[in-house]
KOLGU-523111 format. One record per residue (C-alpha): residue number from 1; residue in three letters; x, y, z. Coordinates in Angstrom, 1 decimal. Layout:
BEGIN
{NUM,"ala",{X,Y,Z}}
...
This chain:
BEGIN
{1,"met",{104.0,128.4,129.4}}
{2,"val",{105.7,124.8,129.5}}
{3,"glu",{108.5,124.1,131.2}}
{4,"arg",{111.0,121.7,129.7}}
{5,"glu",{114.3,119.9,130.7}}
{6,"ser",{117.1,120.5,128.7}}
{7,"met",{120.0,117.8,127.4}}
{8,"pro",{123.4,119.1,125.5}}
{9,"cys",{125.0,117.6,122.6}}
{10,"asp",{127.3,117.8,120.4}}
{11,"val",{125.3,116.5,117.5}}
{12,"val",{121.6,115.6,117.6}}
{13,"ile",{120.3,113.9,114.6}}
{14,"val",{116.9,113.7,113.6}}
{15,"gly",{115.8,110.7,111.9}}
{16,"gly",{116.9,107.0,112.8}}
{17,"gly",{117.1,106.0,109.1}}
{18,"pro",{120.5,104.8,106.6}}
{19,"ala",{121.5,108.2,106.6}}
{20,"gly",{121.2,109.5,109.9}}
{21,"leu",{122.3,106.6,111.3}}
{22,"ser",{125.7,106.3,109.0}}
{23,"ala",{126.0,110.2,110.4}}
{24,"ala",{126.5,109.1,113.9}}
{25,"ile",{128.5,106.2,113.2}}
{26,"arg",{130.9,108.2,111.3}}
{27,"leu",{131.1,110.9,114.1}}
{28,"lys",{131.9,108.4,116.4}}
{29,"gln",{134.7,106.6,114.7}}
{30,"leu",{136.2,110.3,114.1}}
{31,"asn",{135.9,111.6,117.7}}
{32,"asp",{134.5,108.8,120.0}}
{33,"ser",{134.3,111.9,122.7}}
{34,"leu",{131.6,113.6,121.1}}
{35,"glu",{128.0,113.4,122.2}}
{36,"val",{125.7,112.1,119.1}}
{37,"ile",{122.1,111.4,120.0}}
{38,"val",{119.5,109.8,117.3}}
{39,"leu",{116.1,110.5,117.7}}
{40,"glu",{113.2,108.5,115.8}}
{41,"lys",{109.6,109.0,115.6}}
{42,"gly",{109.1,105.3,115.1}}
{43,"ser",{108.2,103.0,117.9}}
{44,"glu",{111.6,101.2,117.5}}
{45,"ile",{114.8,101.9,115.0}}
{46,"gly",{113.2,100.6,111.9}}
{47,"ala",{109.7,100.6,112.4}}
{48,"his",{108.9,103.8,109.7}}
{49,"ile",{111.4,102.3,107.8}}
{50,"leu",{110.2,101.5,104.0}}
{51,"ser",{111.9,100.6,100.8}}
{52,"gly",{112.1,97.6,98.3}}
{53,"ala",{115.0,96.9,98.6}}
{54,"val",{117.9,96.3,96.5}}
{55,"val",{120.9,98.1,98.2}}
{56,"asp",{124.4,98.7,96.5}}
{57,"pro",{126.8,98.1,99.5}}
{58,"lys",{129.6,101.2,98.3}}
{59,"ala",{128.7,103.4,101.1}}
{60,"leu",{128.3,100.6,103.9}}
{61,"asp",{131.8,99.0,102.8}}
{62,"glu",{133.4,102.3,103.4}}
{63,"leu",{131.3,102.9,106.5}}
{64,"leu",{132.3,99.2,107.9}}
{65,"pro",{134.4,97.2,105.7}}
{66,"glu",{133.8,94.4,107.7}}
{67,"trp",{130.1,94.4,107.6}}
{68,"arg",{129.7,91.0,105.6}}
{69,"asp",{131.1,89.2,109.0}}
{70,"gln",{129.4,91.1,111.5}}
{71,"gly",{126.0,89.6,111.5}}
{72,"cys",{124.4,92.3,109.2}}
{73,"pro",{121.1,90.8,107.8}}
{74,"leu",{121.9,93.0,104.5}}
{75,"ala",{124.4,89.6,103.9}}
{76,"glu",{121.9,87.0,103.6}}
{77,"thr",{120.7,87.4,99.9}}
{78,"pro",{123.1,88.9,97.3}}
{79,"val",{121.1,89.9,93.7}}
{80,"thr",{122.0,87.0,91.5}}
{81,"asp",{118.9,87.3,88.8}}
{82,"asn",{118.3,90.6,87.3}}
{83,"trp",{115.0,91.2,84.8}}
{84,"his",{113.2,94.0,83.3}}
{85,"trp",{109.7,93.6,82.1}}
{86,"val",{107.7,95.8,79.9}}
{87,"leu",{104.1,94.8,80.8}}
{88,"thr",{101.2,94.7,77.8}}
{89,"lys",{97.2,94.0,79.6}}
{90,"asn",{98.1,90.2,79.0}}
{91,"gly",{102.3,89.8,78.4}}
{92,"his",{105.6,91.4,78.6}}
{93,"his",{108.4,91.8,77.0}}
{94,"ser",{112.2,91.8,78.5}}
{95,"ile",{114.3,94.2,77.9}}
{96,"pro",{118.2,93.3,77.3}}
{97,"his",{120.3,94.9,80.3}}
{98,"ile",{122.7,94.7,77.6}}
{99,"leu",{121.1,97.7,76.2}}
{100,"met",{121.3,99.7,79.4}}
{101,"pro",{124.4,101.6,80.6}}
{102,"pro",{126.8,99.7,83.0}}
{103,"phe",{126.3,101.6,86.0}}
{104,"met",{122.5,100.5,85.9}}
{105,"ser",{123.4,97.1,86.9}}
{106,"asn",{122.9,95.2,90.0}}
{107,"his",{126.0,93.0,90.1}}
{108,"gly",{127.2,93.5,93.6}}
{109,"thr",{124.2,94.5,95.1}}
{110,"tyr",{122.1,92.6,97.9}}
{111,"thr",{118.1,92.3,98.4}}
{112,"gly",{117.0,92.7,101.7}}
{113,"ser",{114.8,94.6,104.5}}
{114,"leu",{116.5,98.0,105.1}}
{115,"gly",{114.5,98.4,108.3}}
{116,"asn",{116.2,95.1,109.2}}
{117,"leu",{119.6,97.0,108.1}}
{118,"cys",{118.7,100.1,110.5}}
{119,"arg",{118.1,98.0,113.4}}
{120,"trp",{121.6,96.5,112.3}}
{121,"leu",{123.0,99.7,112.1}}
{122,"ala",{121.5,101.3,115.4}}
{123,"glu",{123.4,98.1,117.5}}
{124,"gln",{126.7,99.3,115.7}}
{125,"ala",{125.8,102.9,116.7}}
{126,"glu",{125.2,102.5,119.8}}
{127,"ala",{128.4,99.9,120.8}}
{128,"leu",{129.9,103.1,119.9}}
{129,"gly",{128.6,105.2,122.4}}
{130,"val",{125.7,106.7,120.1}}
{131,"met",{122.4,107.5,122.1}}
{132,"val",{119.2,106.2,120.0}}
{133,"phe",{116.1,107.3,121.3}}
{134,"pro",{113.1,105.3,119.4}}
{135,"gly",{109.6,107.0,119.7}}
{136,"phe",{111.0,110.5,120.2}}
{137,"pro",{109.8,112.5,117.4}}
{138,"ala",{111.4,116.1,116.5}}
{139,"ala",{108.6,118.7,116.3}}
{140,"glu",{110.5,122.0,116.8}}
{141,"val",{113.4,123.8,115.9}}
{142,"ile",{115.4,126.0,117.9}}
{143,"val",{116.9,129.0,116.5}}
{144,"gly",{118.9,131.4,117.9}}
{145,"glu",{119.1,135.1,117.7}}
{146,"asp",{122.2,134.8,115.3}}
{147,"gly",{119.7,133.2,113.1}}
{148,"ala",{121.6,129.7,113.6}}
{149,"val",{119.7,126.3,115.0}}
{150,"gly",{120.7,125.0,118.0}}
{151,"gly",{118.9,121.7,118.5}}
{152,"val",{115.4,120.6,118.3}}
{153,"ile",{112.4,120.2,120.6}}
{154,"thr",{111.0,116.7,120.9}}
{155,"gln",{107.0,116.1,121.0}}
{156,"asp",{105.0,116.6,123.8}}
{157,"met",{103.5,113.3,124.8}}
{158,"gly",{99.8,113.0,126.4}}
{159,"val",{98.3,115.7,124.9}}
{160,"ala",{94.5,115.0,124.2}}
{161,"ala",{93.0,116.2,121.0}}
{162,"asp",{91.2,119.4,122.4}}
{163,"gly",{94.9,120.5,123.6}}
{164,"ser",{94.7,119.8,127.0}}
{165,"his",{96.9,118.4,129.0}}
{166,"lys",{95.9,114.5,130.1}}
{167,"gly",{96.9,112.9,133.3}}
{168,"asp",{100.2,111.5,131.7}}
{169,"phe",{101.2,114.7,129.9}}
{170,"gln",{105.2,115.2,129.5}}
{171,"pro",{106.5,117.5,127.9}}
{172,"gly",{109.0,117.7,125.3}}
{173,"met",{112.8,118.0,125.7}}
{174,"glu",{114.5,120.8,124.4}}
{175,"ile",{118.2,119.2,122.9}}
{176,"his",{120.7,121.5,122.5}}
{177,"ala",{123.4,120.7,119.9}}
{178,"lys",{126.5,122.3,118.2}}
{179,"tyr",{125.3,120.9,115.1}}
{180,"thr",{121.7,119.3,114.3}}
{181,"leu",{121.8,117.0,111.4}}
{182,"phe",{117.9,116.5,109.2}}
{183,"ala",{117.8,113.2,107.9}}
{184,"glu",{113.7,112.7,108.1}}
{185,"gly",{113.3,111.1,104.7}}
{186,"ala",{111.9,112.7,101.8}}
{187,"arg",{109.5,115.5,102.8}}
{188,"gly",{110.1,116.0,106.7}}
{189,"asn",{108.2,117.9,108.3}}
{190,"leu",{111.1,119.9,109.7}}
{191,"thr",{113.1,119.7,106.7}}
{192,"lys",{110.3,121.3,104.7}}
{193,"arg",{110.5,124.2,107.5}}
{194,"met",{114.3,124.4,107.1}}
{195,"lys",{114.2,124.6,103.4}}
{196,"ala",{111.6,127.7,103.9}}
{197,"lys",{113.6,129.5,106.2}}
{198,"tyr",{116.9,129.4,104.9}}
{199,"asp",{115.5,129.4,101.3}}
{200,"leu",{117.6,126.3,100.3}}
{201,"glu",{115.3,125.8,96.9}}
{202,"thr",{116.4,129.1,95.2}}
{203,"asp",{119.1,127.5,93.0}}
{204,"cys",{117.4,124.2,92.2}}
{205,"gln",{114.3,123.1,90.9}}
{206,"pro",{111.3,122.0,92.8}}
{207,"gln",{111.5,118.4,94.3}}
{208,"val",{109.1,115.8,92.6}}
{209,"tyr",{108.1,112.3,94.2}}
{210,"gly",{106.7,108.9,93.4}}
{211,"leu",{104.5,107.2,96.1}}
{212,"gly",{105.7,103.4,96.6}}
{213,"ile",{103.3,101.0,98.0}}
{214,"lys",{104.8,97.6,99.2}}
{215,"glu",{103.8,94.3,100.4}}
{216,"leu",{105.9,91.4,101.7}}
{217,"trp",{104.5,88.1,100.9}}
{218,"asp",{105.4,84.1,102.1}}
{219,"ile",{105.0,82.3,98.4}}
{220,"asp",{105.2,79.0,97.4}}
{221,"pro",{108.8,77.8,98.1}}
{222,"asp",{108.8,76.0,94.1}}
{223,"lys",{108.4,79.8,92.7}}
{224,"his",{111.1,81.4,95.4}}
{225,"val",{114.6,82.1,93.7}}
{226,"pro",{116.4,83.6,96.3}}
{227,"gly",{118.5,87.1,94.6}}
{228,"arg",{115.9,87.1,91.6}}
{229,"val",{115.3,90.7,91.1}}
{230,"leu",{112.3,91.9,88.7}}
{231,"his",{111.3,95.6,87.6}}
{232,"thr",{108.2,96.3,85.4}}
{233,"gln",{107.2,99.5,83.4}}
{234,"gly",{104.3,100.2,81.0}}
{235,"trp",{100.7,98.4,82.1}}
{236,"pro",{98.6,99.4,83.8}}
{237,"leu",{99.9,103.0,84.1}}
{238,"thr",{99.6,102.7,80.5}}
{239,"glu",{96.0,102.9,80.6}}
{240,"ser",{95.6,106.3,82.7}}
{241,"asp",{98.5,108.2,81.1}}
{242,"ser",{100.3,108.0,84.3}}
{243,"trp",{103.8,106.5,84.7}}
{244,"gly",{106.1,104.5,87.1}}
{245,"gly",{106.5,100.7,87.7}}
{246,"gly",{106.7,97.8,89.7}}
{247,"phe",{109.3,95.5,91.7}}
{248,"leu",{109.1,91.9,93.2}}
{249,"tyr",{112.4,90.9,94.6}}
{250,"his",{112.9,86.9,96.5}}
{251,"gln",{114.8,87.8,99.6}}
{252,"ala",{115.5,85.4,102.3}}
{253,"asn",{113.2,83.2,104.1}}
{254,"gly",{110.7,82.3,101.2}}
{255,"gln",{109.7,86.0,101.3}}
{256,"val",{109.5,88.3,98.1}}
{257,"ala",{109.2,92.3,98.4}}
{258,"leu",{106.9,93.2,95.6}}
{259,"gly",{105.7,97.0,95.4}}
{260,"phe",{104.8,99.7,92.4}}
{261,"val",{105.6,103.6,92.6}}
{262,"thr",{103.2,106.0,90.5}}
{263,"ala",{105.2,108.8,89.7}}
{264,"leu",{102.8,111.8,91.8}}
{265,"asp",{103.3,114.2,88.7}}
{266,"tyr",{99.8,112.5,87.0}}
{267,"lys",{97.3,114.5,85.6}}
{268,"asn",{94.2,112.9,85.9}}
{269,"pro",{92.9,113.4,89.9}}
{270,"trp",{90.8,110.4,89.4}}
{271,"val",{93.9,108.1,89.7}}
{272,"ser",{94.1,105.8,92.8}}
{273,"pro",{98.0,104.7,93.0}}
{274,"tyr",{96.8,101.9,95.7}}
{275,"gln",{94.2,100.7,93.1}}
{276,"glu",{97.1,101.0,90.3}}
{277,"phe",{99.3,98.6,92.4}}
{278,"gln",{96.3,96.4,93.0}}
{279,"arg",{95.7,95.9,89.4}}
{280,"trp",{99.6,95.3,88.8}}
{281,"lys",{99.2,92.3,91.1}}
{282,"gln",{96.4,91.0,88.8}}
{283,"his",{98.6,91.0,85.9}}
{284,"pro",{99.3,87.2,84.6}}
{285,"ser",{103.3,87.1,85.3}}
{286,"ile",{102.7,88.9,88.5}}
{287,"arg",{100.4,86.9,90.2}}
{288,"glu",{101.7,83.6,89.3}}
{289,"tyr",{104.3,84.4,91.8}}
{290,"leu",{101.6,85.5,94.2}}
{291,"glu",{99.5,82.4,94.1}}
{292,"gly",{99.0,80.2,96.9}}
{293,"gly",{101.4,82.3,99.0}}
{294,"lys",{100.0,84.8,101.9}}
{295,"arg",{100.8,88.4,102.3}}
{296,"val",{102.6,89.2,105.5}}
{297,"ala",{102.7,93.0,105.6}}
{298,"tyr",{101.9,96.3,103.5}}
{299,"gly",{103.1,100.0,103.9}}
{300,"ala",{103.5,103.2,101.8}}
{301,"arg",{105.9,105.8,101.5}}
{302,"val",{106.8,108.5,99.1}}
{303,"ile",{110.5,108.8,97.4}}
{304,"asn",{112.0,111.6,95.9}}
{305,"glu",{112.2,111.5,92.1}}
{306,"gly",{114.0,114.8,91.1}}
{307,"gly",{117.6,114.0,91.1}}
{308,"trp",{120.5,115.9,90.8}}
{309,"gln",{118.8,119.4,89.5}}
{310,"ser",{116.6,119.2,92.6}}
{311,"val",{119.0,118.7,95.2}}
{312,"pro",{119.3,122.1,97.2}}
{313,"lys",{121.6,123.9,99.3}}
{314,"leu",{122.6,121.0,102.0}}
{315,"ala",{123.9,123.4,104.9}}
{316,"phe",{122.5,126.0,107.1}}
{317,"pro",{123.9,128.0,110.1}}
{318,"gly",{123.8,125.1,113.0}}
{319,"gly",{122.4,122.6,110.3}}
{320,"ala",{122.1,120.5,107.5}}
{321,"leu",{120.4,117.7,105.0}}
{322,"ile",{121.3,114.5,104.6}}
{323,"gly",{119.8,111.3,102.9}}
{324,"cys",{116.2,111.7,101.3}}
{325,"ala",{115.7,115.1,103.0}}
{326,"ala",{118.0,116.4,100.7}}
{327,"gly",{116.6,113.9,97.7}}
{328,"phe",{119.9,111.6,96.4}}
{329,"val",{118.0,108.8,95.1}}
{330,"asn",{118.9,107.5,91.6}}
{331,"val",{115.5,107.1,90.1}}
{332,"pro",{116.7,105.0,87.2}}
{333,"arg",{118.6,102.3,89.7}}
{334,"ile",{115.7,102.6,92.3}}
{335,"lys",{118.3,103.1,94.9}}
{336,"gly",{118.9,105.7,97.4}}
{337,"ser",{120.1,104.3,100.4}}
{338,"his",{124.0,103.8,100.0}}
{339,"thr",{123.7,108.1,98.5}}
{340,"ala",{122.2,108.8,101.5}}
{341,"met",{124.8,106.9,103.9}}
{342,"lys",{127.2,108.3,102.0}}
{343,"ser",{125.9,112.1,102.5}}
{344,"gly",{125.5,111.1,106.2}}
{345,"met",{129.2,110.1,106.6}}
{346,"leu",{130.4,113.2,104.6}}
{347,"ala",{128.2,115.5,106.8}}
{348,"ala",{129.7,114.0,109.8}}
{349,"glu",{133.4,114.5,108.6}}
{350,"ser",{132.4,118.0,108.1}}
{351,"ile",{130.8,118.3,111.7}}
{352,"ala",{134.1,116.7,113.3}}
{353,"ala",{136.5,119.2,111.6}}
{354,"ala",{134.4,122.1,112.6}}
{355,"ile",{134.5,121.0,116.2}}
{356,"gly",{138.1,120.2,116.1}}
{357,"arg",{138.3,123.6,115.4}}
{358,"gly",{136.1,124.9,118.1}}
{359,"glu",{133.5,125.7,115.7}}
{360,"glu",{129.8,125.8,116.9}}
{361,"arg",{126.7,126.2,114.6}}
{362,"ser",{128.4,127.4,111.8}}
{363,"glu",{127.2,126.9,108.2}}
{364,"leu",{128.7,123.8,106.6}}
{365,"met",{129.1,124.5,103.5}}
{366,"asp",{132.4,122.6,103.0}}
{367,"tyr",{129.9,119.5,103.5}}
{368,"asp",{128.1,120.9,100.8}}
{369,"ala",{131.0,121.1,98.5}}
{370,"ala",{132.3,117.5,99.3}}
{371,"val",{128.7,115.8,98.3}}
{372,"arg",{129.0,117.9,94.7}}
{373,"asp",{132.8,116.4,94.1}}
{374,"ser",{131.7,113.0,95.3}}
{375,"trp",{130.5,110.1,94.0}}
{376,"ile",{127.2,110.9,94.6}}
{377,"ala",{127.2,113.7,92.1}}
{378,"thr",{128.6,111.4,89.6}}
{379,"glu",{126.6,109.2,89.8}}
{380,"leu",{123.4,111.1,89.9}}
{381,"lys",{124.6,113.4,87.0}}
{382,"lys",{124.8,110.8,84.7}}
{383,"val",{121.1,110.0,85.4}}
{384,"gln",{119.5,113.8,85.7}}
{385,"asn",{117.0,113.6,83.1}}
{386,"ala",{116.0,109.8,83.1}}
{387,"gln",{112.8,111.4,85.0}}
{388,"pro",{112.1,114.4,83.6}}
{389,"ala",{111.9,112.5,80.3}}
{390,"val",{109.8,109.8,81.1}}
{391,"ala",{107.7,113.1,82.6}}
{392,"lys",{107.7,115.3,79.3}}
{393,"phe",{107.4,112.2,76.7}}
{394,"gly",{105.8,109.1,78.4}}
{395,"gly",{106.6,105.8,79.5}}
{396,"glu",{107.6,104.4,76.1}}
{397,"leu",{109.3,107.3,74.1}}
{398,"gly",{110.6,108.7,77.3}}
{399,"thr",{112.5,105.6,78.5}}
{400,"val",{114.2,106.0,75.1}}
{401,"ile",{115.0,109.3,75.1}}
{402,"ala",{115.9,109.0,78.7}}
{403,"gly",{117.9,105.6,77.7}}
{404,"ile",{120.0,107.8,74.8}}
{405,"asp",{120.6,110.5,77.5}}
{406,"met",{122.4,108.0,80.2}}
{407,"trp",{124.7,106.5,77.3}}
{408,"met",{125.5,109.6,76.2}}
{409,"arg",{126.6,110.9,79.4}}
{410,"gln",{128.2,107.4,80.3}}
{411,"leu",{130.5,108.1,77.2}}
{412,"lys",{130.8,111.4,78.3}}
{413,"ile",{129.5,112.7,75.2}}
{414,"gly",{126.6,115.7,74.3}}
{415,"leu",{125.8,118.8,76.6}}
{416,"pro",{125.5,118.8,80.4}}
{417,"ile",{121.6,120.3,79.8}}
{418,"ala",{119.2,119.4,82.6}}
{419,"met",{115.6,119.1,81.8}}
{420,"lys",{113.6,120.6,83.8}}
{421,"his",{110.0,119.3,85.6}}
{422,"glu",{106.9,121.6,88.0}}
{423,"pro",{106.0,120.6,91.2}}
{424,"asp",{103.3,117.5,91.5}}
{425,"tyr",{100.5,119.5,92.7}}
{426,"glu",{100.8,121.6,90.0}}
{427,"leu",{100.4,118.9,87.7}}
{428,"thr",{97.0,118.1,88.6}}
{429,"gly",{93.9,118.9,86.4}}
{430,"arg",{90.5,119.7,86.9}}
{431,"ala",{88.2,116.7,87.5}}
{432,"asp",{85.8,117.8,84.5}}
{433,"leu",{88.5,117.5,81.9}}
{434,"phe",{89.5,113.7,82.8}}
{435,"pro",{87.6,110.4,82.9}}
{436,"lys",{86.6,108.2,85.9}}
{437,"ile",{88.5,105.6,86.6}}
{438,"asp",{86.6,102.2,87.3}}
{439,"tyr",{88.8,99.8,89.1}}
{440,"pro",{88.0,96.5,89.8}}
{441,"lys",{86.8,95.3,93.0}}
{442,"pro",{89.3,93.3,95.4}}
{443,"asp",{89.0,89.3,94.9}}
{444,"gly",{90.4,89.3,99.0}}
{445,"glu",{93.1,86.8,97.7}}
{446,"ile",{95.5,88.7,95.6}}
{447,"thr",{94.0,92.1,95.8}}
{448,"phe",{92.9,93.9,99.1}}
{449,"asp",{90.5,96.9,100.2}}
{450,"arg",{93.0,99.6,101.6}}
{451,"leu",{91.9,99.5,105.5}}
{452,"thr",{92.6,95.7,105.1}}
{453,"ser",{96.0,96.5,104.1}}
{454,"val",{96.8,98.9,106.4}}
{455,"ser",{95.8,96.4,109.2}}
{456,"phe",{99.2,94.7,108.0}}
{457,"ser",{100.9,97.8,108.3}}
{458,"tyr",{100.7,97.4,112.2}}
{459,"thr",{99.7,101.1,112.2}}
{460,"asn",{98.7,102.9,115.9}}
{461,"his",{98.4,106.2,117.1}}
{462,"ala",{96.5,107.4,120.4}}
{463,"glu",{93.0,107.4,120.0}}
{464,"asp",{93.1,111.2,121.9}}
{465,"gln",{95.7,113.0,120.4}}
{466,"pro",{95.5,116.2,118.1}}
{467,"cys",{94.9,115.5,114.4}}
{468,"his",{98.8,116.0,112.9}}
{469,"leu",{97.1,116.7,109.1}}
{470,"ile",{96.5,120.3,109.3}}
{471,"val",{93.8,121.3,106.9}}
{472,"lys",{94.8,125.4,106.6}}
{473,"asp",{91.7,126.8,105.1}}
{474,"pro",{88.6,124.3,105.1}}
{475,"glu",{86.4,125.9,102.7}}
{476,"leu",{89.1,125.9,100.3}}
{477,"gln",{89.0,122.3,100.6}}
{478,"val",{85.2,121.7,99.8}}
{479,"thr",{85.3,124.8,96.9}}
{480,"ser",{88.4,123.5,95.4}}
{481,"glu",{89.6,120.4,96.4}}
{482,"leu",{86.0,118.6,95.8}}
{483,"gly",{84.6,121.0,93.7}}
{484,"val",{87.3,121.8,91.2}}
{485,"tyr",{89.6,118.6,91.4}}
{486,"gly",{87.1,115.6,92.3}}
{487,"gly",{88.4,115.3,96.1}}
{488,"pro",{91.5,113.4,95.0}}
{489,"ser",{92.6,112.9,98.5}}
{490,"asn",{90.1,109.9,98.8}}
{491,"arg",{92.3,108.6,96.0}}
{492,"tyr",{95.7,109.4,96.2}}
{493,"cys",{96.2,108.6,100.1}}
{494,"pro",{97.2,104.6,100.4}}
{495,"ala",{95.9,104.2,103.8}}
{496,"gly",{92.2,105.2,103.7}}
{497,"val",{92.9,108.4,105.8}}
{498,"tyr",{90.3,111.2,103.9}}
{499,"glu",{86.6,110.8,102.8}}
{500,"trp",{84.4,112.9,101.1}}
{501,"leu",{80.6,112.5,103.5}}
{502,"glu",{77.4,114.2,103.7}}
{503,"asp",{76.8,116.0,106.7}}
{504,"glu",{73.9,114.4,108.4}}
{505,"thr",{72.8,117.5,110.0}}
{506,"thr",{73.3,120.0,106.8}}
{507,"gly",{73.4,117.7,103.8}}
{508,"glu",{76.4,119.7,102.9}}
{509,"pro",{79.9,117.8,102.0}}
{510,"lys",{82.0,117.0,105.4}}
{511,"phe",{86.1,116.0,104.9}}
{512,"gln",{86.6,113.3,107.1}}
{513,"ile",{90.3,112.6,108.2}}
{514,"asn",{91.1,109.3,109.4}}
{515,"ser",{94.6,110.3,111.3}}
{516,"gln",{94.5,107.2,113.0}}
{517,"asn",{95.0,105.2,109.6}}
{518,"cys",{97.9,107.3,108.5}}
{519,"val",{101.4,105.5,107.6}}
{520,"his",{103.1,108.7,107.4}}
{521,"cys",{103.4,108.4,103.7}}
{522,"lys",{103.6,112.1,102.9}}
{523,"thr",{101.7,111.9,99.8}}
{524,"cys",{98.9,114.5,101.1}}
{525,"asp",{101.6,117.1,101.9}}
{526,"ile",{103.0,116.8,98.3}}
{527,"lys",{100.1,116.3,96.0}}
{528,"asp",{97.0,118.4,97.4}}
{529,"pro",{96.4,120.7,94.7}}
{530,"asn",{95.9,123.7,97.0}}
{531,"gln",{99.0,122.5,99.2}}
{532,"asn",{96.6,122.9,101.9}}
{533,"ile",{97.1,119.7,103.8}}
{534,"thr",{100.0,119.9,105.8}}
{535,"trp",{101.6,116.7,107.7}}
{536,"thr",{102.6,116.9,111.2}}
{537,"thr",{104.5,115.1,113.8}}
{538,"pro",{101.8,113.0,115.9}}
{539,"glu",{103.1,111.7,119.4}}
{540,"gly",{106.1,109.5,119.5}}
{541,"gly",{105.8,105.9,118.3}}
{542,"gly",{102.9,106.8,116.3}}
{543,"gly",{102.5,105.1,112.8}}
{544,"pro",{103.3,101.7,111.2}}
{545,"asn",{105.4,99.0,112.7}}
{546,"tyr",{106.9,97.9,110.1}}
{547,"pro",{108.2,94.2,110.5}}
{548,"asn",{111.1,93.2,107.9}}
{549,"met",{110.0,96.2,105.2}}
């Protein structure tokens, strides 16, 4: 049995994103004597953070009211110009924002790098005395005999692929805490276990997701309009009976952040979200911005799209879910950072009060109640039918129905009925029932192959380590994932991790896992039709190293 060192603290936070860092800062604001630890699996804070991003500063204004004057990088580019296009194959139609409810406005928002915002938040947290440890992923949860969470164990370092200990082996550390906050982002590995262990999703609908793929470009200065925000819907997903949309944000330093989100409830297993993104970039209205420019970064990450009806029970003995671990994304606004931050702040307030009362590892139901009585709930309830409407009725009719429902909720009329949705993997259809899709080859100028793209995510994993992508039943992968569904893993993964090859000896299909390519997007954990692939935590510091994303 491995002997481990231990470290006690008041609160350990798993994940150094907006929610986790906001919780840490709020805890120290309320009680500067609290010992607070933030664990981040990336090589540095921000290394694994990926978002568009257009940020509503509402929560930041509450947390750090003077942030605009404190060197926060988000303040560089306020949104000045807001467009929404419906794309056809060769053109587009603009949707006037006057047709949208007022809460859809981007007035007062900012566009920039969410990773850089997190780096700045980490500086504020450390200045208050928070201990921030990047490169230390939490791999296991400590649960006491009483069933309460009592902290986490960080990942062992220096383990070879065969499970043996290498010369530089270093066992993970036990972090014992009075309270543990899970802020892992969408589809977190430990969050998934907590949901199952404490049955947190009994009274909510299944969470559903979209896969967001993003690039950062340096573009021709004559084409750059700082603060311009563009969203699109329609083509090319209309051709594969899928839905989602694109974005192009003019940010600081002559750069644009552009990307494409494909909802993972698509039925046709021949769909490739990565290739749909490449097609989108070739649309004349998008390509004109990129011609003469240069791509400088690439990445991908899943996004919660379930809305308010998919928010689970948030608290359990000794712990709680915050941020995208719980799922607070406002899908029509394409924003979740502000709600994530607010949830972290509310959890911090609940914990500080509990510790002040002398309570340890209790169930923070006042946090759960506070979220459901906050502006998070008010905002998300207004848009709770947007995703289900589009998923059920398609992009065109669904958008109209979603718009009507949002207006009714804005005007506080109509019945508050929440439309239902099904898990993404259950909607994947048999390969023989759908046409294959012939995607165009990359031109190397605007569009690129996946492996070249992965090199722009600066992903790195130690070669000799256990594979962090676990296939529970290899035979099922052959008979069903390939035999029934046509091997969609080769298409839904935006990093070329999965391949179906022919075994040189037997001639039988061989499932190849190139785990070193993984950008930690979590799509496989969500979209595998048999739920036969589980994403687990690799060695600390592994994965993408996103710059300015």
